[in-house]
ZAMARGU-4260 file (C-alpha; in steps of 0.2 Angstrom, whole numbers, plus 5000, padded with zeros to 4 digits):
<rodrens>
0) 5654/5522/5420 | 5660/5540/5421 | 5671/5546/5435 | 5667/5560/5447 | 5677/5572/5437
5) 5668/5567/5421 | 5651/5568/5429 | 5641/5585/5427 | 5638/5590/5445 | 5625/5602/5452
10) 5632/5618/5460 | 5632/5619/5479 | 5621/5634/5477 | 5607/5626/5467 | 5590/5633/5469
15) 5579/5627/5484 | 5566/5622/5472 | 5577/5610/5463 | 5584/5604/5479 | 5567/5599/5485
20) 5563/5592/5468 | 5577/5580/5470 | 5572/5575/5487 | 5554/5571/5480 | 5561/5560/5467
25) 5572/5551/5480 | 5557/5549/5491 | 5548/5541/5476 | 5562/5529/5473 | 5563/5524/5492
30) 5544/5521/5491 | 5547/5509/5477 | 5561/5501/5486 | 5550/5498/5501 | 5535/5493/5491
35) 5545/5479/5482 | 5553/5474/5499 | 5538/5474/5510 | 5524/5468/5497 | 5528/5450/5503
40) 5521/5453/5520 | 5503/5456/5513 | 5505/5441/5502 | 5509/5429/5516 | 5493/5420/5516
45) 5492/5416/5497 | 5511/5412/5496 | 5510/5400/5511 | 5495/5391/5503 | 5503/5390/5486
50) 5519/5383/5492 | 5514/5374/5508 | 5525/5385/5519 | 5527/5385/5538 | 5529/5402/5547
55) 5547/5398/5549 | 5550/5395/5530 | 5540/5411/5526 | 5552/5420/5538 | 5567/5414/5528
60) 5559/5420/5512 | 5555/5437/5519 | 5571/5439/5529 | 5587/5430/5525 | 5584/5428/5506
65) 5583/5447/5504 | 5594/5453/5518 | 5609/5442/5515 | 5613/5450/5498 | 5605/5467/5501
70) 5616/5470/5517 | 5633/5464/5510 | 5632/5470/5492 | 5628/5488/5499 | 5646/5491/5504
75) 5655/5488/5487 | 5641/5498/5478 | 5642/5512/5491 | 5661/5512/5489 | 5658/5514/5470
80) 5645/5528/5474 | 5659/5538/5484 | 5669/5538/5468 | 5658/5538/5453 | 5640/5544/5449
85) 5628/5541/5462 | 5613/5544/5451 | 5619/5531/5438 | 5621/5518/5452 | 5604/5521/5459
90) 5596/5520/5442 | 5604/5503/5438 | 5599/5497/5456 | 5581/5502/5453 | 5580/5493/5437
95) 5587/5477/5444 | 5576/5476/5460 | 5561/5480/5450 | 5565/5467/5437 | 5567/5454/5450
100) 5551/5459/5459 | 5542/5456/5442 | 5551/5439/5441 | 5544/5434/5458 | 5527/5433/5450
105) 5533/5419/5438 | 5541/5408/5452 | 5535/5390/5451 | 5543/5384/5467 | 5549/5390/5484
110) 5567/5389/5478 | 5564/5400/5463 | 5555/5413/5474 | 5569/5412/5486 | 5581/5416/5472
115) 5571/5430/5465 | 5570/5438/5482 | 5589/5437/5483 | 5589/5446/5466 | 5578/5460/5473
120) 5590/5462/5487 | 5605/5463/5474 | 5596/5478/5466 | 5591/5487/5482 | 5608/5486/5489
125) 5612/5501/5478 | 5597/5511/5482 | 5599/5518/5499 | 5617/5523/5504 | 5620/5533/5489
130) 5603/5542/5492 | 5609/5547/5510 | 5625/5554/5502 | 5615/5564/5489 | 5604/5572/5502
135) 5618/5576/5513 | 5626/5585/5499 | 5610/5595/5494 | 5605/5600/5512 | 5616/5609/5525
140) 5620/5601/5542 | 5606/5611/5551 | 5593/5604/5539 | 5600/5587/5537 | 5590/5577/5549
145) 5574/5584/5543 | 5578/5581/5525 | 5583/5563/5529 | 5567/5561/5539 | 5557/5567/5523
150) 5567/5554/5513 | 5562/5541/5526 | 5544/5545/5521 | 5547/5532/5507 | 5546/5519/5521
155) 5528/5521/5526 | 5523/5526/5509 | 5531/5510/5502 | 5524/5500/5516 | 5506/5507/5513
160) 5507/5506/5494 | 5514/5488/5495 | 5501/5483/5507 | 5486/5491/5499 | 5491/5489/5480
165) 5498/5472/5483 | 5484/5465/5494 | 5470/5472/5482 | 5479/5465/5466 | 5481/5448/5475
170) 5464/5448/5481 | 5457/5452/5464 | 5469/5444/5451 | 5481/5433/5462 | 5498/5436/5470
175) 5508/5433/5454 | 5499/5449/5446 | 5504/5459/5461 | 5522/5455/5460 | 5523/5459/5441
180) 5513/5475/5442 | 5524/5483/5455 | 5540/5477/5447 | 5535/5485/5430 | 5531/5501/5439
185) 5549/5503/5445 | 5556/5500/5428 | 5545/5514/5421 | 5551/5526/5434 | 5570/5523/5432
190) 5572/5535/5417 | 5565/5549/5428 | 5579/5547/5440 | 5593/5546/5428 | 5587/5561/5417
195) 5582/5574/5430 | 5593/5572/5445 | 5611/5578/5445 | 5626/5573/5456 | 5630/5588/5468
200) 5647/5593/5473 | 5653/5581/5487 | 5654/5591/5504 | 5647/5607/5495 | 5635/5611/5509
205) 5648/5607/5523 | 5659/5618/5533 | 5676/5622/5525 | 5686/5613/5537 | 5678/5596/5532
210) 5687/5598/5515 | 5703/5600/5525 | 5699/5584/5534 | 5696/5575/5518 | 5713/5580/5511
215) 5721/5575/5527 | 5713/5558/5526 | 5718/5556/5508 | 5736/5559/5513 | 5735/5547/5528
220) 5748/5534/5528 | 5744/5516/5522 | 5743/5510/5539 | 5728/5520/5542 | 5717/5506/5535
225) 5723/5493/5548 | 5706/5491/5557 | 5697/5488/5541 | 5710/5475/5535 | 5709/5466/5552
230) 5690/5466/5551 | 5690/5459/5533 | 5702/5446/5538 | 5692/5440/5552 | 5676/5438/5541
235) 5686/5429/5528 | 5693/5417/5541 | 5676/5414/5547 | 5669/5411/5530 | 5683/5399/5525
240) 5681/5389/5541 | 5662/5387/5538 | 5666/5381/5520 | 5679/5369/5526 | 5666/5362/5539
245) 5653/5360/5526 | 5665/5350/5515 | 5670/5339/5530 | 5651/5336/5533 | 5647/5332/5515
250) 5662/5322/5510 | 5670/5315/5526 | 5654/5310/5534 | 5656/5321/5550 | 5639/5324/5558
255) 5641/5343/5562 | 5624/5350/5556 | 5617/5354/5539 | 5631/5357/5526 | 5619/5369/5516
260) 5618/5381/5531 | 5637/5380/5533 | 5639/5384/5515 | 5627/5398/5515 | 5634/5406/5531
265) 5652/5404/5524 | 5648/5412/5508 | 5639/5426/5517 | 5655/5429/5528 | 5666/5429/5513
270) 5656/5442/5504 | 5656/5453/5520 | 5675/5450/5521 | 5678/5455/5503 | 5666/5470/5505
275) 5676/5476/5521 | 5692/5474/5511 | 5685/5485/5498 | 5679/5498/5510 | 5694/5496/5522
280) 5698/5515/5523 | 5681/5520/5528 | 5679/5505/5540 | 5695/5510/5548 | 5687/5527/5552
285) 5671/5520/5559 | 5676/5504/5568 | 5686/5512/5582 | 5671/5524/5585 | 5660/5518/5600
290) 5646/5529/5593 | 5645/5519/5577 | 5643/5502/5585 | 5630/5509/5598 | 5620/5518/5584
295) 5621/5503/5572 | 5617/5490/5585 | 5603/5501/5593 | 5595/5503/5576 | 5597/5485/5572
300) 5588/5480/5588 | 5574/5491/5584 | 5573/5484/5566 | 5571/5466/5572 | 5554/5472/5579
305) 5551/5485/5565 | 5554/5474/5550 | 5547/5459/5559 | 5531/5467/5565 | 5528/5475/5548
310) 5530/5459/5539 | 5519/5449/5551 | 5505/5461/5556 | 5495/5458/5540 | 5494/5439/5544
315) 5491/5443/5563 | 5476/5454/5557 | 5469/5440/5547 | 5471/5427/5560 | 5467/5436/5576
320) 5456/5451/5570 | 5447/5440/5557 | 5450/5451/5542 | 5450/5446/5524 | 5465/5449/5513
325) 5457/5465/5505 | 5451/5471/5522 | 5469/5469/5529 | 5476/5479/5514 | 5465/5494/5518
330) 5467/5493/5537 | 5486/5491/5538 | 5490/5502/5524 | 5481/5516/5534 | 5491/5512/5550
335) 5508/5512/5540 | 5504/5528/5531 | 5497/5539/5544 | 5508/5533/5559 | 5524/5531/5549
340) 5524/5549/5541 | 5520/5557/5558 | 5533/5548/5567 | 5547/5550/5555 | 5544/5569/5553
345) 5542/5572/5572 | 5558/5562/5575 | 5568/5572/5563 | 5561/5589/5567 | 5563/5586/5586
350) 5581/5580/5585 | 5586/5594/5574 | 5579/5607/5586 | 5586/5598/5602 | 5603/5595/5593
355) 5607/5614/5596 | 5609/5610/5614 | 5620/5594/5611 | 5623/5581/5598 | 5617/5568/5610
360) 5599/5572/5605 | 5600/5563/5589 | 5600/5545/5597 | 5591/5551/5613 | 5575/5555/5604
365) 5572/5538/5596 | 5578/5530/5612 | 5563/5537/5622 | 5552/5533/5607 | 5556/5515/5608
370) 5552/5514/5627 | 5535/5520/5623 | 5532/5509/5608 | 5533/5492/5616 | 5518/5494/5628
375) 5508/5503/5615 | 5510/5488/5603 | 5504/5476/5616 | 5489/5487/5620 | 5484/5489/5602
380) 5484/5470/5600 | 5473/5468/5615 | 5459/5481/5610 | 5445/5469/5615 | 5451/5468/5632
385) 5455/5487/5633 | 5438/5492/5627 | 5430/5479/5639 | 5436/5490/5653 | 5424/5503/5647
390) 5410/5494/5638 | 5402/5477/5644 | 5407/5462/5633 | 5422/5471/5625 | 5412/5481/5612
395) 5408/5476/5594 | 5420/5470/5582 | 5420/5487/5573 | 5423/5496/5589 | 5438/5485/5593
400) 5445/5488/5576 | 5444/5507/5577 | 5452/5507/5594 | 5466/5496/5588 | 5469/5507/5573
405) 5470/5522/5583 | 5482/5515/5596 | 5493/5506/5582 | 5496/5523/5575 | 5507/5528/5590
410) 5519/5514/5590 | 5520/5513/5571 | 5526/5531/5571 | 5537/5530/5586 | 5546/5514/5580
415) 5551/5524/5564 | 5556/5540/5573 | 5575/5535/5573 | 5577/5535/5554 | 5580/5554/5552
420) 5591/5557/5568 | 5601/5541/5568 | 5604/5542/5549 | 5610/5560/5551 | 5622/5556/5565
425) 5630/5542/5555 | 5633/5555/5541 | 5643/5565/5553 | 5655/5550/5559 | 5665/5552/5543
430) 5671/5566/5531 | 5659/5569/5516 | 5669/5559/5504 | 5665/5543/5514 | 5647/5545/5518
435) 5640/5532/5506 | 5651/5519/5512 | 5649/5523/5530 | 5630/5522/5527 | 5632/5505/5519
440) 5642/5499/5534 | 5629/5505/5546 | 5615/5497/5535 | 5625/5481/5534 | 5623/5479/5553
445) 5605/5486/5554 | 5598/5476/5539 | 5607/5460/5541 | 5601/5459/5559 | 5585/5468/5557
450) 5578/5460/5541 | 5585/5443/5542 | 5583/5440/5561 | 5567/5450/5563 | 5557/5442/5549
455) 5563/5425/5553 | 5562/5427/5572 | 5543/5430/5573 | 5539/5416/5561 | 5551/5404/5571
460) 5543/5409/5587 | 5526/5407/5580 | 5529/5389/5575 | 5537/5386/5592 | 5522/5392/5602
465) 5509/5385/5590 | 5507/5369/5600 | 5501/5379/5615 | 5493/5394/5607 | 5486/5388/5590
470) 5481/5402/5579 | 5486/5415/5592 | 5504/5409/5592 | 5509/5424/5581 | 5502/5436/5594
475) 5513/5429/5608 | 5528/5428/5596 | 5526/5447/5593 | 5524/5450/5612 | 5541/5442/5615
480) 5549/5453/5602 | 5545/5469/5611 | 5561/5466/5622 | 5571/5471/5607 | 5564/5489/5608
485) 5570/5490/5626 | 5588/5484/5620 | 5588/5497/5607 | 5584/5511/5619 | 5598/5506/5630
490) 5610/5506/5616 | 5605/5523/5609 | 5605/5530/5627 | 5624/5525/5627 | 5626/5533/5610
495) 5620/5549/5616 | 5634/5550/5628 | 5648/5546/5616 | 5642/5555/5600 | 5649/5572/5603
500) 5667/5565/5604 | 5665/5555/5588 | 5656/5569/5578 | 5664/5576/5562 | 5658/5593/5556
</rodrens>
């Protein structure tokens, strides 16, 4: 791999046309990232039938299998991206996650599929944080939230494509074909990224004083990484304790839970500890900042609902709205595409505009959006009752679906409005040379809690409520998850009060 000095870099004054071309390519890559990540949601019914899975087991497959490696490996890969070619790292990541997506279509058991999903997470770990850094070096600060919001269009585009293409392929040719086709598509796109996108100069669009900050940081004493070292040692200690506990359960006959869970948790903690040790300098910059924790935990709380609802709504539509797999593919892909793009763009544009009055606008805008999202989701899921207030008998099935579609657009957009503003705020918690790693530390918290907890929580709660609510248990599970949006709003309101103090221009 070539070093930064050996890599041909784009000039900071590159033409606007090329800048927007790069952004378009990165959006395409992010779309494939989410397509491969979220396709499993629309394939819930055939996968559950093929392997005889409960909702809880499927929650593990869609959550922890992916999130455990995706979140932890993102840190060392981002650390490399802050020192070497970001484009090379993203190209390799795209090839890896696409290859493992295709292999998912060849899985013969739940265990094999679980391991292939972990492989998808390994690849996707190198796909997002380096892209954040690239965009921040192509676009000046006053355009950054909007540029990152446009990049985030890859989420609704990927969700819509994964739902529509995956669902239609599965309905026509089977779920295995769906995995193989979308995986091969990513392998075909990888050369486009490598051959046409250049690494820009790091910090080339930032204020001059940022460079002085970077130099000062590079000359900082060795003790400046103390906070990162302590955090790494804590995680390594937790991991070692869990592994020792697993050994005692397995070999000494102690009855202290499932040793496999202890091993998995211990290894996860060890990987996080090693990752934090690698990134200890950047970790030492962000860990003491209250804004970082409020932003990360606020985004993570929203992602519990965001990822969870996105992963389980297709099955909800099939159970509670009586839609077929093909009908659900069209229905939900439309909601994800239209609502998601509008919400993401508005979040970034409004935050950029309001930030002229104060940096607190970046977390404040999504905080308000989350408070509106929760009741809107509940109203959309109860369209028969809502339309019954106007039409006797609750209207026809088609009328109920149309009303639900229109209402779902609002919370689908609002729950993604945080992506541009919060991502931009995280970029400004550290100097430019640390942005990839800072983004990965943020994503570690956001995704490990959001994807792993979110996807599993709704499946676990659905199984828990099934004896009382039957096929409607998933509806009630989603109701309970709306509290995470309220928690996210509270945390981001807090970040709006501390961000000015922690901001790095």
